[in-house]
N, C-alpha and C positions, 0 to 999 in steps of 0.2 A: 719247656717252650721258653721259657724268658733268658735262658741261658743261650740258646740257640738265637735267639733276638740280639744280645749283647754279643753273640761271636759274628753275627753278620754286619752288624754297626761297626764292630772293629775292623772287619775285614774291608768295609767299604769307607772307612779312614785311611785305614794302609795305603790301599788302592790311590785314593786322593792324594795324598801325601807323595806317593812313588812319581805319580802323576806331575805334581807342582815340581818336582826334584827333577824330572825331566826337562821340564820348561825352562828352568832356570840353567838348566847346563847349555843350553844353545846360546851362542855369541853370535847376534845378528850382524853377520859382515857382507854385504853384497860381493866383496871380491871373491867370496866363497864361489862363486857361481860363475865364474870366469871358466871353468872348465865346460860351461854349456853355450858358450859365444857364438862357436862354430855352429852348434845344431841349431840357435835361435834367428841366426843371421842367414844361413842356408838351409837348405833341404837335405843337409845329412843327418842321420840318425845319433840321438845322444850316446855319448859313452856311459859306462858303468860307472865311471868318477861322477859323471855330470848327475847322474840319475841319483847318486848317493849322497851329492851334493844339494840337490834339490829336496830330497827327505830329510835332510837334516835341518835345512832353512827352511822347511814348509812355515812353521811358527812364526817367520818374519815377512813371509810372504806380505801380509795386509800393512805391515809398517813398510815394506818399500813401496807398496802401492799408494799411501799415503804421502810418499815423497816426491814433488814434483820433477825431480831431477831422474828419479828411478824409474816411475811410473812408465816413462815412454819407452823402456826397454822392457820392462817386466809383465807390461800389459798390453803385450801382441798378440796376435793369433798364433805366430810361431811360438812364443815362449810357453804360451796355453798349450800345444801341439805336446812339445817337449814334455812338459808337466805330466800331461795324459800318457805320454807314450812311456813315462817311469811310473806311471801307477801312482801319481800324486794329484788329486782331484786339487784345480784351482781352487783357491778358499772365496768365501763369498764374505766380502769385508763390509 
């Protein structure tokens, strides 16, 4: 029983370490979302590239929302709709 608890703890540590490495791998750059501009500013559906960039930049969205210069673009109904269409729930910061 103790061996299985140790194995579970080791597995949890490895998962958490992998998650931390993934978070560090993302470079927050709002310009990465430039492929989404047309979808956000008009009623055109987001492209596959836009959706992949939103998913990639998801860990950065709260940071963008805290920036007054970016918030007015990121925190719009259309931006939220694009994120939802791409399957990326808008974060609650």
